[in-house]
N, C-alpha and C positions, 0 to 999 in steps of 0.2 A: 821380332815375332815372324813366325812363319805365316805362309799364305791363308791356314786355317784360321789362325789366330787374329789377323786382320778383320776377315769375314764377321769372326764372331762378333767383335767390338762394332763394326759398322751395324750388323743385325738388334745387336741392343741399343744403340743410340738412336736410331731408327724409330724402334719401339716406345722407345722414352719420350722422344719429339713429338710421336704422332699423341702421345697419351696427353703430354702436355696441352697441344692444340684440341684434342678434344674436351679436355675439361675447361679449357677457356671458352670453347664458344659454349658451352653448358652451364656454367657457375659463374660466370663474368661479371653478371649483372648488377648483383646483390639486391638490397633491398630498397634503394634509390634515396635512401633518408641520410643527406649529408649533415655533420654536425654546423648548428649555426653560431659561431662567435665559439666554439669547443676546442678548435686548433688541431683537429683531429681530421684526417680523408678517409671516407668511408670502403674505400676499394685498395686501401695499401695494406691491410690485414685478411684480405678475401683469401679461401681456399687457393682459387686460381690465381694469385697473384703468388703465395708461397710456395706451388707448383711449378709456375714458371723459373722462381728464383731457385729451386731446389735443383730442377733439371739442368739447370745452366752450369750449376756446379757437376753435376755427374757425369755430361756429356765431355768425353774427351777431345781436345782439339786435333784436327785430321783425323777423326772418325765420322767422315760423312758430314762435317759441318763444327761451326765453333761457337762455344759457350757463348760469345757475345750474341750469335744472331737468334740463339734460342731464347736470350733474354731479353732481347726485343721483340718477342711476340707478346702481344697483349687482347685481352678480352674485347672483342667485337671490332679486333683489326687484323686478323689472320688474312694474310694473304692468297688468292685464289691459285687455280692452276697456272695463268699468265704468269704468276709472281707480283701485281699489284694489289695494291692494298683497296679494300673495299671502304669508302667512307661511312662511317657511321654518324646518321643525324644527331645534333645534339639535343637532350630532352631535358628540362626541367626537373629536378628533381623535390621531392615535398621535403620539405624543412624539419630537422631534428623535433624528436616530441619534447621539448622543456618542460620543466618542471618549475622555472621562474614566474611569479606573478606580478600582475600589474595592479596594483591597487592603489594608487596615487592618481586623486582626479586631475591632476593639472595634466601628468603624463597621458592618462586618458584622453583628454581635451586635444591632446598634442597630436593622437594617433589618427582621429577624426581629421578626413579631408579637409582643407582650408579652401577659401577663394583664390588663392594663387594656383594651386594645382587644378583647379576647377573651372579654369577659367572660359569664358562664354558661359557661366551658369551662375545662375542667382540662388545666394543661400536664403534661404527660408527662415529655417527652424534649428537649433542647435540647443543641447542640453546633455548634462553629466548628472547623475541621480543614482543614489542609493542601488542595489539589486533589487531591494523590493520597492523602490521609487518613492521611500516615504521622504525622504530629503533630496532638494536639488541642491547640489555643490555647488558653493561659493566659495568668495573671499572670507564671506562674514560666517561662513559656514561649510568650513573644509571637511571633505570625507576621504582624507587618505588612511590607509589600513584595512578599509572594507571593500567586500565584493562591487563592484557598480558596474552601471551601464551608462553607455551613451549613444547618443544618436545624432544624425543631422540630415537633414535633407535638402539639394537641388533643384532648381528646376531651369528648363531651358523651354521655352515656346509649351508644348503639351508633353514635354517628355521631362522625366522626373525620376531620379536617381536617390535611395537613401541607404545611409550607411548605419551600423548599428554594431556595437562590441560590445561584451559583455563579459568581464573577469571574474575568474572563479579560485579559489582560494586551493584545488588543487587539480590534476589533469583527471583524475576518476569523478571529481564532480564535474569539470568540462563535458567529458565524454557522456554522462549524466544529461546534462545540458543540452546536448549535440542532439543526441536521441530523441529529447522531448521537442527539439525545433521540428525533427525532420518529420516527426508526428504531425506538426501541426500543416502540414502540406496534404490533405486528402488524396489518396489514388482516385482517380477521375476528373475532379477538374483540372489537378497538377499531374501531370508526367515528369520522370527524370530525364537527364538528359546527359550520354555521357561524354565527358570532358576529361581532360590532362588533371590529374589530383593539385591542391592547391593549398600549403599547410601540410599539418600533421595530416589532415582526412577532410572530403570535401564533399557536397554533393550538389547539383544544380540542378532547378525545377522550372518549369513553364507552366504556366496557368493564368487565371485572373486574379489580378492583384486589384487596389483600388480604382486606377484610373486606365483599366483595362489589362488586357493580357500582356503580361510582362516575364521577366526572367528572373530569379531569386538564386544566388547561390550562397550556401550555406558553408563555413568553413571552421574549422576548430584547430587555433593554433596552442598548441600547449595545454595550458591554462586559459586561455581565451577561446571564446566562441564569437564568432561573427558573420554578420549579412549582408549583400549587397542585392539589392532591388531595381530592376530598370523598368519603367512602364511608359505609357501614353503616347506609342506610335508603335508601328510594326515590330515583332521580336528581331532583335539583335545581338544573338549569342557574341558573336567578337567583342563588340562593345562593352557587354554588359562584363566580359571576361578581363578587361584591361580595368576596368574599374574593381574588380575583385582582386587582382593580379597587386595593383595599387594599394589597396587596403590591406593584406597580408602583407607586403612588404614593411608597411609603414609598422604594422605590430612587430614582424621579427627587429625590426631596427629600435624599437622600443623594449623588447625583449634582452637585445644585446646591450642594453645602456647609453645607445644613441639617440639623438632628437629625432624624431620620425619626419622625413622631408622628402621621402619619395613620391615622384610624379606619377603620369599619364604614361605609359611607355608602349611599346610591342609585350604584345601578350605571347 
């Protein structure tokens, strides 16, 4: 190949590489919803990933860079002018919007945190009943197959934490229930707080609760709507989030067919 041909190959290869890096920086994040138990990765089929793969095949070796060098470029990890990769902080993604239902009263009871994971707190009240609260579930009156409502309350001195889960027969029903729950926090007494998403969608409210100002986190995880309220002391958003993260993880474990056992950890 003559000198003019080599220059043409280098220009084309450089243009392909620049296009791939621009595509990675603009479209590599996806929608952030990783499948829970579905066995698939949200990033593997993204347009940016496809562009990197196809560009690696298109760039000839020796034309200003190797195919393997292009294939190693990843969304969010492009090298800067100095050649060193810029680290991207890990962000927990919301869960997949699963259609599976939790209509077994025993499973719902397991989803609610227990004394083991709430060490240092006193359990005061626990109940699982039908969604209309007409029947409290028990061994003699099981509620399997019906939409359910489960709740538990813990206290530690003046502090109170309540967990509530409501199971719905479909995602659409859960979305409607979530809207109703959001609407129960009137603007004025309550205000929304920006916070990283939990479950399929979520919102955090701060305002007056029964034991003083507190935090209420409302979450939808597929067909389940849940809330966690903390009150009775100074407003503590990090602590409230840790409780909410734990509850969402327990819901997700049940949705995946596992026994819920998630405890308090870093939020």
